[in-house]
MARMISE-458873 format. One record per residue: x, y, z of N, C-alpha, C, O in turn; residue in three letters. Coordinates in steps of 0.02 Angstrom, whole numbers, plus 32768, in hexadecimal, padded with zeros to 4 digits. Example, Ala and Ser with C-alpha at 12.3 -4.5 7.8 and 13.67 -1.06 7.14 Angstrom:
# residues 2
82947EE4818682677F1F818682947F5B818682C87F5A81A7Ala 82827F90816282AC7FCB816582858002818A829E80398192Ser 
***
This chain:
# residues 288
D030F62FB8BFD032F65DB8E8CFF0F676B8F0CFCFF678B8BCMet CFC9F691B936CF8DF6BFB90DCF91F70DB912CFACF736B936Thr CF69F70BB8DDCF67F779B8EBCF1EF77CB911CEF0F76DB8EAIle CF0AF78BB953CEE5F7A0B966CEC5F7F0B965CEEDF81EB95BSer CE94F7FBB96CCE7CF851B997CE92F884B97ECE9CF8BCB995Ser CE9FF85FB92FCEC6F8AEB900CE86F8DAB8FACE4BF8D5B8EBLeu CEC1F917B916CE9FF948B90DCEA9F96FB8B4CEE3F972B8A1Pro CE8EF97CB89CCE82F99DB87ACED1F9E7B874CEE5FA14B899Cys CEE4F9CCB82FCF19F9F5B7F4CF1FFA06B7BACF07F9F2B785Ile CF3AFA27B7C5CF5BFA3BB76ECF64F9FFB737CFA0F9F4B737Gln CF4BF9D9B710CF6EF9BEB6C9CFC0F9DAB6D3CFD8FA11B6E0Pro CFE6F980B6C0D026F99CB6D4D045F9BFB698D077F9E3B698Ala D024F9B0B66CD058F9E4B63ED044FA38B65DD070FA62B660Ser D01EFA41B667D011FA96B688D03DFAAEB6BED036FA8BB6F0Val D064FADAB6C4D093FAF5B6F2D06EFB18B70CD03AFB25B6EESer D07CFB39B756D06BFB68B796D0A6FB96B76DD0E0FB88B75CPhe D074FBE1B764D0A5FC00B78FD08AFC51B7C2D052FC65B7D2Lys D0BDFC67B7CCD09CFC8FB802D05AFCC7B7F1D02CFCD1B819Val D05FFCDEB7C1D049FD11B7A9CFEAFCF0B7A9CFB8FD12B7B3Ser CFF0FCA9B79ACFA7FC81B78ECF83FCA0B7DDCF4EFCBEB7E4Asn CFB7FC8CB810CF9CFC88B855CF94FCD7B85FCF58FCDFB868Phe CFB1FD0EB861CFCDFD59B86BCFCBFD7BB83DCFFFFD93B827Phe CF85FD89B81ACF8FFDBEB7EACF8EFE08B813CF78FE25B845Pro CFBBFE0EB7D3CFC0FE7BB7DACF7EFE99B7FECF45FE98B7E6Ala CF94FEB9B84BCF6AFEDDB883CF5BFEADB8A4CF20FEB1B8B5Gly CF77FE78B8B8CF60FE39B8DCCFB1FE26B8FFCFE6FE16B8E4Val CF9FFE30B945CFDEFE55B975D028FE63B943D05FFE48B93CCys D004FE9CB927D02EFED8B913D04EFEA6B8C6D07DFEC6B8ADGly D049FE8DB8B7D067FE50B87BD097FE25B89DD0CFFE1AB885Gly D080FE08B8DBD0A8FDDEB8EDD0E0FDFCB912D110FDD7B91BPhe D0E7FE53B935D111FE4EB95DD12CFE3FB994D121FE5DB9C8Asn D15EFDFEB988D143FE02B9DED176FE31BA07D19FFE10BA26Met D17AFE5EBA0BD181FEA2BA45D155FEC9BA5BD157FEF0BA8ALys D12DFEBDBA37D0DEFED6BA40D0B9FE98BA6FD0ADFE5FBA59Lys D0ABFEAFBAAED077FE93BAE5D048FE74BAACD03FFE86BA72Lys D02FFE41BACED012FE0EBA92CFAAFE22BAD0CF9EFE3BBB07Met CF8DFE0DBAADCF4CFE0BBACFCF43FDD4BABBCF6EFDC0BA94Asn CF07FDA3BACCCEE8FD79BAD6CED9FD3FBAA9CEDFFD02BAB2Ala CEB9FD72BA5DCEBEFD46BA33CEE8FD4ABA12CED8FD39B9D9Asn CF26FD5EBA18CF74FD5DB9ECCF92FD2FBA1BCFB7FD08B9FECys CF8DFD26BA6ACF9BFCE9BA78CF72FCAABA65CF91FC75BA69Leu CF44FCA8BA58CF1DFC79BA2ECF30FC4EBA0FCF2CFC11BA14Ser CF55FC85B9D8CF60FC66B987CFAEFC59B98DCFD6FC49B961Ser CFB7FC65B9CDD006FC57B9C1D020FC28B9D4D059FC16B9C6Leu CFE9FC02BA06CFE6FBDCBA22CFD0FBA1BA05CFDDFB6DBA23Arg CFA2FB9CB9BACF71FB73B991CFA8FB74B972CFC5FB3FB963Lys CFC1FBB4B961CFF9FB93B914D043FB6FB939D065FB58B90BPhe D060FB65B972D08BFB3EB979D068FAFAB97AD07AFACBB957Glu D025FAF5B9B1D012FA9DB9A1D007FA97B949D020FA6AB928Lys CFEBFABCB936CFCCFA91B8E9D027FA92B8CCD031FA5CB8B0Asp D059FAB4B8CBD074FA9EB8B4D0C6FA6FB8CDD0FBFA63B8B0Thr D0B1FA61B903D0D4FA25B938D0B7F9EDB918D0DBF9C1B901Asn D061F9EBB915D03BF9C8B8EBD054F998B8B0D059F95BB8A8Phe D065F9E1B884D070F9C8B84BD0A7F9B4B82DD0A9F99BB7F5Gln D0D9F9BDB855D132F99BB860D11AF967B86DD13AF93FB84BThr D0E7F943B895D0DEF905B8BED0CFF8DBB872D0FAF8B4B85CLys D087F8E9B848D080F8DEB821D0BDF8BEB7DCD0C8F883B7CDVal D0D9F8F7B7C2D10DF903B7AAD130F8D1B7AAD142F8B6B776Asp D142F8B6B7F1D17CF87EB7F3D14CF834B7FAD164F7FBB7F4Thr D112F840B806D0E0F80BB806D0F5F7ECB7BAD116F7BAB7ADLeu D0CFF824B789D0D0F81CB746D124F7F9B714D125F7CCB6EALeu D163F824B72ED18FF803B734D1B5F7BDB731D1DAF79BB70DAsp D18FF7BBB778D1A1F766B77DD183F728B762D18EF6ECB76DSer D149F753B729D117F717B716D14CF6F2B6C7D16DF712B69FIle D145F6BBB6C9D173F6A3B697D14DF69CB65AD131F666B655Lys D142F6DAB610D133F6D0B5F0D139F6CDB5ADD165F6F2B596Trp D119F6A9B583D154F67FB55CD152F6B7B530D138F6EEB53DAsp D17BF69FB4E2D192F6C0B4A8D176F6E4B4AAD195F719B4AFAsp D137F6E9B4ABD0F9F710B475D0D9F745B4C9D0A6F765B4D3Lys D106F739B4ECD0CDF75EB52ED0AAF766B54CD095F797B56BGly D093F712B546D058F6F2B55ED05CF6C6B5A4D090F6BCB5C4Leu D032F6B6B5AFD02BF676B5F1CFEAF67FB5E0CFC9F6ACB5C6Ala CFDCF633B5FDCF81F628B5FECF7CF631B63BCFA5F631B669Val CF2BF63BB638CEFBF656B653CEB2F610B679CEB1F5DAB65AAla CE95F614B69BCE7DF5E1B6A6CE3BF605B6E2CE44F60AB71FIle CDE9F620B6B3CDC9F62DB706CDA7F5F4B71BCD98F5C8B6F4Ala CD9BF5F2B751CD82F5D4B792CD39F5EDB7D3CD3CF60EB807Gln CD07F5D0B7B8CCE1F5E5B7EFCCFFF5DBB83CCD2AF5B4B851Asn CCE3F5FFB856CD03F60FB88DCCE8F5DEB8C2CD04F5C2B8F2Val CC8BF5DDB8A2CC7EF5B6B8DDCC70F574B8D0CC86F54BB8F8Asp CC3BF555B880CC3CF520B869CC9EF4EAB85ECCA6F4ADB864Thr CCD6F51FB84ECD23F510B82BCD09F4E0B7F2CD16F4A3B7EFGly CCE1F505B7C2CCD4F4DBB783CD0EF50AB765CD1DF53BB787Ala CD28F501B737CD57F510B708CD3CF53EB6CCCD2AF514B6A3Ile CD2DF584B6AECD05F591B69DCD1FF5B1B662CCEBF5C3B646Leu CD4FF5C4B63DCD5AF5A8B61BCDBFF5CAB616CDD6F5E4B649Met CDEFF5C3B5D3CE27F5D1B5D0CE3AF602B5BACE0CF621B59FGln CE83F62BB5B6CE74F64BB589CEC4F661B584CEEAF637B59DGly CEE3F69EB567CF2EF6BBB577CF22F6EDB595CEEBF708B594Phe CF5DF706B5BBCF68F74BB5D0CFA0F779B5B0CFBCF769B57CVal CFAAF7A3B5C8CFF5F7C5B5BECFF5F7FFB5E9CFC7F81FB603Asn D04FF80AB5EDD049F853B62ECFFCF86DB63BCFD3F861B668Arg CFFBF890B609CFC1F8C7B60ACF91F8AEB615CF73F8D2B63DAsp CF65F86AB603CF2EF852B62CCF30F826B65DCEFDF811B67AAla CF76F80FB66BCF55F817B6B1CF4BF84AB6F0CF23F83FB71ELeu CF7EF890B6EBCF86F8B9B71BCF3BF8D1B6FBCF0EF8D0B725Ala CF29F8E7B6B6CEB5F8FBB6A5CE9AF8BCB6F6CE8BF8D3B72DThr CE9BF894B6EECE74F862B6EECE97F86AB768CE76F862B79CThr CEBEF874B763CECAF88BB7C7CEBDF8D9B7E0CEB8F8EFB819Ile CEBAF8F8B7A2CEA5F950B795CE4CF93FB79DCE30F956B7CFSer CE33F926B77DCDEAF922B75CCDB9F901B782CD7FF90BB792Ser CDF4F8C6B791CDD1F880B7BECD9AF85CB79CCD76F835B7BCArg CD92F865B760CD6FF832B728CDB4F81DB6FBCDE1F840B6E4Lys CDA8F7D5B6F9CDD1F7A6B6D9CDD8F7D2B68CCDACF7F6B676Val CE19F7C6B669CE26F7EBB634CE4BF7C0B60FCE78F79EB628Thr CE3DF7BFB5CFCE65F78CB5ABCE91F7AEB56ACE7DF7E1B54DPhe CEE1F780B552CEE9F7A5B503CED7F79BB4FDCEB5F778B523Phe CEC6F7B4B490CE99F797B477CED0F76BB43FCEE2F798B419Ser CEF0F72DB429CF1CF717B400CF09F73BB3CFCF27F770B3C4Arg CED6F727B3A8CEB3F74FB362CEAEF797B349CEBBF7B9B317Ser CE90F79DB396CE86F7EBB376CEDFF82AB3B5CEE0F85EB3D7Arg CEF8F810B3ABCF2EF822B3DECF1CF863B401CF32F89CB3FCAla CEE7F845B42CCED3F881B447CEADF862B498CE93F82CB4A5Thr CEB7F896B4BDCE94F87FB4F8CE5DF884B516CE4CF8BFB51DLeu CE2FF853B531CDD8F854B52FCDC4F80FB55DCDCFF7D3B556Trp CD9CF83DB594CD77F829B5C7CD42F817B5CFCD0CF834B5C5Thr CD4EF7E5B5E2CD10F7B3B5DFCCD8F7D1B5EFCCDFF802B615Lys CCA6F7C6B5E0CC5AF7E6B5E9CC52F828B5CECC23F84EB5DAGly CC84F834B5AACC8AF88EB594CC52F89AB553CC3CF8D0B53FGlu CC46F861B53DCBFFF86CB4F4CBDAF84AB51DCBB7F87CB518Thr CBA9F80EB55ACB86F7E3B55CCB89F810B5A1CB69F7EAB5C5Ser CB92F82FB5B9CBA0F833B60DCB9EF80DB637CB8CF817B671Asn CBBEF7B9B60FCBC7F79AB650CBF6F78CB662CC11F758B650Asn CC1AF7C2B69ACC4BF7B5B6A6CC70F78BB6DDCC48F763B6F6Phe CC9EF788B6F1CCB4F747B701CCE1F77DB740CD15F794B728Ile CCD6F78FB783CCE3F7C9B7C8CD1BF7A1B7DDCD0AF766B7E0Asn CD65F7ADB7F0CD7BF7A2B80BCD96F7A2B82ACDC5F7CAB82CIle CD87F767B864CD93F75CB8A8CDC1F745B8D0CDBCF73EB90DHis CDFBF735B8A2CE4CF727B8AACE61F71AB876CE3EF70BB845Asp CEB7F71EB879CED7F6F7B840CF0FF6D8B858CF29F6F8B886Ile CF3BF687B83FCF53F66EB84ECF74F673B80ACF5BF67DB7D3Phe CFC2F666B81FCFFBF633B7F1D015F613B7F0D042F61AB819Val D01AF5D2B7C5D033F57EB7D1D081F58DB7F4D0A7F5BAB7E2Asp D088F56BB818D0E5F55EB820D119F578B80AD149F596B822Cys D0FCF55AB7B4D142F587B77ED12AF5A3B767D128F595B72BAsp D0FEF5E7B77ED0F4F62EB74FD0E3F626B730D0FCF65BB71EArg D0C5F612B700D0CFF614B6D1D061F604B6B5D046F61FB685Asp D042F5D9B6E1CFF6F5ECB6C4CFD1F615B716CFE0F61DB751Ser CFB7F61EB6FECF79F649B732CF23F63CB733CEFCF63BB704Ile CF1BF636B768CED2F61DB77BCEB5F658B792CEC9F678B7C3Ile CE7DF66AB76BCE4DF6AAB781CE17F67AB7A1CDF3F64FB787Tyr CE1EF695B7EACDD7F66CB818CD95F6BCB816CD9AF6F7B827Leu CD6AF69BB800CD34F6CFB806CCEDF6C9B810CCD6F692B820Gly CCCBF6F5B809CC88F6EBB7F7CC6AF704B7ADCC79F73AB795Lys CC42F6D9B791CC24F6DCB752CBD5F6F1B76BCBB1F6DAB798Pro CBCBF738B728CB99F74CB72ACB63F729B710CB2AF72EB726Asp CB77F703B6DCCB4BF6DAB6D3CB85F698B6A7CBC0F687B6ACGly CB47F686B67DCB7FF655B644CBB1F667B616CBB4F68AB5E3Pro CBE0F63DB63FCC27F657B610CC13F64DB5D8CBF2F67CB5C2Thr CC1AF616B5AACC27F5EAB576CBF2F633B53CCBC4F653B555Cys CC08F63DB4F1CBDDF644B4CFCBCDF61EB4CBCBE1F61FB505His CBB0F5E1B4BFCB7EF5AFB49CCB45F5B7B4E9CB1AF58BB4E9Thr CB41F5EEB530CB25F5E2B553CB0DF5BDB586CAE3F5C7B5B2Gly CB3CF583B574CB55F573B5C2CB87F58DB5E1CBB7F5ACB5C9Ser CB77F57BB629CBA0F581B65BCBE0F56CB66DCC00F57EB69FGlu CBF6F538B632CC38F553B62FCC59F540B5FBCC44F50AB5E9Thr CC87F556B5D8CCC0F533B5B3CCB5F4E4B592CCB3F4D1B557Cys CCAEF4C3B5CCCCBBF47DB5B8CC8CF454B5E1CC81F447B61CTyr CC73F444B599CC35F416B5B5CC4CF3DCB570CC12F3E9B55FPhe CC56F3C9B55CCC6FF395B52ACCAEF353B54ACCEBF355B54DThr CC8EF32FB556CCBAF2E9B571CCCEF2D7B563CCAAF2AFB545Ser CD21F2C4B550CD4DF288B516CD34F269B529CD1AF263B4F1Ile CD02F225B561CCFCF1E9B56ECCA3F1F3B527CC8DF1C9B500Ser CC8DF233B534CC39F22BB51ACC4AF221B4C6CC28F203B49DAsp CC8FF247B4BBCCA8F259B469CCCBF1F7B446CCBEF1D3B416Leu CCF6F1F2B481CD09F1A6B472CCBEF182B47ACCBDF144B47ALeu CC9AF197B47ECC68F169B47DCC1AF16FB448CBE5F152B44DLys CC28F18CB42BCC20F1BDB3E5CBDEF1E0B406CBAEF1D1B3E3Glu CBCFF1FEB42ECB8FF1FDB465CB80F24EB45FCBAFF26EB478Gln CB57F26FB449CB37F2AAB444CB53F2E1B47FCB46F2D4B4B9Glu CB69F305B476CB99F34BB49FCB66F37FB4ABCB5AF3AAB481Val CB4FF37CB4D7CB2AF39BB521CB2BF3D2B531CB42F3CCB56AGlu CB20F41AB527CB3FF457B549CB18F43FB59CCB23F468B5C9Glu CAF4F40DB5ABCAEFF41FB5ECCB18F3F2B608CB1FF400B644Thr CB41F3B2B5F4CB70F397B622CBABF3C2B632CBD2F3D3B606Asn CBB2F3D3B66ACBE9F3F6B675CC21F3C2B6B3CC1AF39AB6E1Leu CC58F3E6B68BCCB4F3B8B6C9CC77F3C9B711CC70F404B71EAla CC6AF3B9B71FCC40F398B77FCC7EF39CB7B5CCADF381B799Leu CC8DF3AEB7E9CC9CF387B82BCC63F35BB83FCC2CF359B824Thr CC6FF348B85DCC4EF31EB88ACBEBF332B891CBB7F31FB876Thr CC05F36BB8D1CBD1F377B8E0CB8FF394B8A8CB51F393B8AALeu CBC2F3ADB878CB97F3C6B83CCB71F39BB813CB38F3B0B80ATyr CB7DF370B7FDCB7FF32EB7F0CB3BF323B819CB08F33DB803Ser CB36F2F5B860CB02F2E1B882CAD3F323B87ECA9CF309B879Leu CAC9F36CB87ECAB3F373B859CA98F381B817CA61F39CB813Glu CAAFF377B7F2CA97F369B7ABCA76F33AB7B2CA42F346B794Ser CA73F2F5B7D3CA60F2C6B7C9CA03F2CFB7DFC9CEF2B8B7CBThr CA25F313B829C9D0F305B84AC9B9F32CB803C99AF30FB7D6Ile C9C6F357B802C9A2F37FB7C8C97DF345B7A5C945F332B7B5Ser C9A6F328B76EC993F2FFB733C955F2D1B76AC91FF2C4B751Lys C960F2BFB7A3C91EF290B7C3C8D0F2C2B7BAC89AF2B6B79FArg C8E9F2F5B7DAC8A6F31AB7D8C88FF32FB779C854F336B76CGlu C8ADF334B75AC8A3F345B6FDC86CF300B6FEC831F2FCB6ECLeu C894F2D4B719C87EF287B700C822F272B736C7F1F253B723Glu C82FF292B777C7EEF29FB7A1C7D1F2BAB770C7B0F299B748Leu C7D9F2FEB76EC792F324B76CC784F312B6FEC753F323B6DEAla C7ADF2FBB6ECC7A2F2D0B692C78EF28DB6A5C78CF267B674Gly C77BF26CB6E8C766F231B6FFC785F204B6CCC761F1DCB6AEGln C7D9F209B6BDC7E2F1BDB68CC828F1ADB6BDC832F1C9B6F3His C85EF170B697C881F166B6D5C885F130B709C84DF11AB715Gly C8A4F11DB720C897F0F2B75BC88BF104B789C88BF141B791Lys C87BF0D8B7C2C862F0E8B809C8ACF106B818C8DFF0F2B7FDPro C8A7F143B852C8E2F13AB871C8D3F15EB8BFC8C7F199B8CCSer C8D8F137B8DBC8F7F170B932C8F0F1B8B92AC8C7F1D8B94BTrp C919F1D2B8FDC930F21BB905C8E6F226B8D7C8C8F24DB8FCThr C8B5F218B897C882F210B891C840F220B8DDC812F249B8E4Lys C852F1FAB8FBC82EF1E3B932C826F226B97DC7F8F234B9A4Arg C869F240B975C886F259B9BBC879F2C4B99CC875F2F9B9BCLeu C875F2B2B94BC850F2F2B93EC809F30BB92DC7F3F344B929Leu C7E9F2C7B924C79EF2CBB928C771F2D0B970C73DF2EEB978Ser C799F2A5B9A4C785F2C2B9E6C7A0F2C9BA03C7C8F29DBA13Asp C79EF309BA24C7CCF341BA4AC7E2F31ABA81C81CF309BA8DGlu C79EF307BAAFC799F2FFBAFBC7D0F2B7BAF5C7FEF2AEBB1EAsn C7C5F28EBAC5C7FDF251BAB0C858F27DBAC4C888F26CBAE6Leu C84DF2A8BAA3C88AF2D4BA88C89DF2E6BAD0C8D0F2D4BAECLeu C875F305BAE5C881F340BB3EC8A9F305BB65C8E4F2FFBB76Cys C869F2D6BB6DC889F28DBB8BC8CAF289BB93C8ECF292BBC5Ser C8DDF276BB50C92AF25ABB53C94EF26BBB41C97EF246BB35Lys C94DF2C8BB2DC983F2E5BB39C993F2FDBB98C9CCF30EBBA7Ile C95BF2FABBCFC960F2F0BC25C979F2AEBC3CC98EF2AABC75Arg C978F26BBC0AC988F23EBC18C9BDF216BBF8C9C7F1DABC03Glu C9DBF238BBD5CA3FF24ABBA0CA57F276BBDDCA8AF258BBF0Glu CA4DF2ADBC07CA5FF2D2BC2ECA73F2D4BC60CAA7F2F0BC72Ala CA4FF2B5BC80CA43F288BCC5CA77F241BCB4CAA0F239BCE1Asp CA7AF21FBC8DCAB0F1DFBC7ACADEF216BC83CAECF217BCBFGlu CAFCF243BC65CB2FF25CBC52CB48F28BBC9CCB82F29DBCA2Leu CB24F294BCBFCB3CF2AABD05CB46F262BD31CB7CF25DBD4FCys CB1DF232BD35CB34F1FEBD55CB79F1E1BD53CB97F1C0BD7CGln CB8CF1FCBD08CBD1F1C8BCFECC11F202BD2DCC45F1E7BD40Thr CC0AF238BD37CC2CF26BBD77CC27F25CBDADCC4DF270BDD9Leu CBEFF22DBDB9CBCFF22FBDF2CBDBF1E9BE1ACBE7F1DCBE55Glu CBD1F1BABDD8CBE6F172BE06CC53F183BDC6CC75F157BDACGlu CC59F1AABDC6CCA8F19CBDCFCCA0F15CBD87CCC4F12ABD8EAsn CC7DF15FBD56CC99F13BBD15CCB5F147BD00CCC9F180BD0BGlu CCDEF111BCB6CD09F132BC9CCD0DF16ABC5DCCD9F178BC3FAsp CD58F191BC44CD28F1C0BC09CD17F1A5BBFACCE7F19FBC20Gly CD0FF16ABBC1CCF4F150BB7CCCA4F13DBB91CC75F12EBB6DSer CCA8F142BBC8CC42F14ABBDFCC23F1A1BBEFCBEBF1B9BBE5Arg CC4FF1B5BC02CC35F1F4BBE8CC2DF228BBC9CC06F258BBCCAla CC74F20CBB92CC6CF219BB49CC18F1F9BB25CBE8F21DBB17Gly CC1AF1AEBB1CCBD9F1A1BAFDCB9BF1B7BB1FCB64F1AABB07Ser CBA4F1D9BB5BCB60F1FFBB6CCB4AF232BB47CB12F23BBB2FGlu CB8CF25DBB45CB79F29ABB30CB90F287BAE4CBBEF2ADBAD5Met CB87F26ABAC4CB78F270BA72CB1EF26EBA6ECAF9F296BA51Ala CB06F21EBAA4CACBF226BAB4CAA8F272BAA2CA83F289BA77Asp CACFF28BBAE3CA9BF2DDBAE7CAABF30DBAC0CA81F339BAB5Val CAE0F30FBAA7CAE3F34EBA6DCABAF323BA2BCA8CF346BA15Leu CAC1F2E6BA0ACA7FF2CDB9D9CA41F2DAB9E9CA26F308B9CATyr CA13F2AFBA27C9E3F2EABA2BC9C5F329BA2EC98DF33ABA1CHis CA0FF362BA57C9F4F390BA4EC9FEF3B3BA1AC9EEF3EEBA10Ala CA17F392B9FCCA2AF3B6B99FC9F5F39DB978C9E3F3BCB946Met C9DCF36BB98AC97DF364B976C958F3ABB98EC931F3C9B969Val C969F3C1B9CFC92DF3F3B9E5C93AF41EB9C0C90CF43BB9A1Leu C983F431B9B6C998F462B9A9C96FF479B94CC952F4ADB93CLeu C97AF444B926C94AF438B8E3C924F430B8EBC90AF43EB8B5Arg C8D8F410B929C89FF436B947C891F47EB92DC874F492B8FBArg C8B7F4A4B96AC8BFF4D9B958C8DEF510B921C8EFF54BB922Lys C8DBF4F2B906C928F502B8BBC94EF546B8D4C943F580B8C1Gly C987F52BB90CC9B8F544B91FC9ECF516B903C9EBF4D9B90BVal CA18F537B8E3CA5DF517B8D0CA8CF518B903CA96F54BB924Lys CAAEF4DEB90CCAFDF4E1B93ECB1FF51DB90ECB4AF53CB92DIle CB17F52FB8DACB3CF551B8D9CB37F59FB921CB5FF5BAB947Glu CAE1F5A6B90ECAF2F5E1B93DCAF7F5E7B979CAF9F61DB997Asn CAFAF5A8B997CB12F582B9CCCB41F594B9E8CB40F5BFBA14Val CB72F578B9D4CBD2F587B9C7CBC9F5D1B9C5CBF7F5F0B9DFLeu CB90F5FCB9AACBA0F636B992CBA1F678B9E1CBC3F6A6B9FAGlu CB7EF663B9E7CB57F675BA2DCBA7F659BA7BCBC5F67CBAA5Val CBAAF61ABA6BCBE8F60BBA9CCC26F638BA7BCC3FF654BAACLeu CC45F649BA48CC77F66BBA34CC79F6CABA48CC9FF6F9BA52Arg CC44F6BCBA43CC18F6FDBA69CC47F707BAB0CC72F72FBAC2Arg CC2AF6D5BAC8CC38F6E1BB0DCC76F6D2BB2ECC7FF6D8BB6BArg CCA3F6BDBB00CD09F6AABB12CD07F6E3BB3DCD05F6DABB7APhe CD08F729BB1ECD1CF75FBB4ECCE4F776BB96CCEFF7A8BBB7Ser CCBCF756BB9ECC94F770BBCECC8EF721BC0BCC77F6EBBBFBGln CCA7F733BC49CCB3F70EBC7ACC54F6D8BC8ECC21F6F7BC99Ser CC55F6A7BC8ECC0BF669BC99CBEEF6A5BCB8CBB7F6BCBCA8Gly CC1AF6C0BCECCBD9F6E0BD33CBB6F717BD0ECB7BF715BCFCIle CBE3F74CBD03CBE4F796BCD3CB98F78CBCB9CB63F7AABCC5Glu CBADF748BC87CB89F72BBC46CB37F728BC7ACB0DF754BC86Glu CB3CF6EDBC89CAE8F6E5BCC6CAD7F730BCDECAA2F747BCC9Lys CAF8F752BD01CAE7F78FBD24CACEF7CEBD06CAB9F801BD21Gln CAD7F7BABCB4CABAF7FFBC8CCA6AF7CBBC67CA33F7E0BC56Ser CA82F790BC65CA2FF776BC54CA0BF796BC8BC9DBF7BBBC82Arg CA29F784BCD5C9DDF775BCF7C9E6F7CBBCF7C9C6F7D2BCC3Val C9F3F7F8BD04C9F0F84ABCEDC9B9F852BCC8C983F86CBCD7Ser C9D5F829BC7AC993F84FBC47C940F815BC60C908F81ABC46Gly C94EF7F1BC89C906F7DCBC9BC8D7F7EFBCC9C89DF7E4BCD9Glu C921F822BCE0C8E6F846BD2AC8DCF890BD0EC8B9F8B9BD2DAsn 
***
């Protein structure tokens, strides 16, 4: 289940009162017999909308399978990279507060109080969406972090590899739990550092990083070969292979430009709500 486009609401523990919306002197103290002006009608509609949404949120909170302490596990995930940022616990009020504030909020078991991620560091995690699992006993906060999530300054709290521990290797905070695309980006970054320090073995990535003409020619070549898989009706595995080549070479170019793949994915996400035709027209009009 997903909770999308959530409007701001009051926390679940706060009840709605007519007097909050219609104080004395407004609409005759909520006297329905009197003719209501435009402001009164607007307030009434807001009251009806908010109370209706509050009811839906209460129903949702009732459906969560809280444990015997009234808690459930909540995981914060980066909406663009897919990286698992951190894990905590939430109670009813923490989830309601997150929905209301659109800032990731947990319940501190040690302090027995709510806490919003970023309230001291300003590294908030801004909610994009919220998911509950099929059993309704765990939650995913899908959001965009304002900065490093971990108190150590690391991008995420997950940088300790079990494989490294078993090999008794030193834990590095830059060794994040990365998916394939971001592992590739990390490798390209390492090759760039090796190139700058003139150490490490020779590699194709280093050649591309040091020769922009070669890099651009390879991107054009690989893009053309990708198109050929369609034009010549080649099988899907061939198209996948050529697309991998395009991605790799394009990511080397992004590294040269100092652009992260996360920035690219963020641009794509922002375009989801806009048609491709409208987006192109807006760019053309902006250039004129």
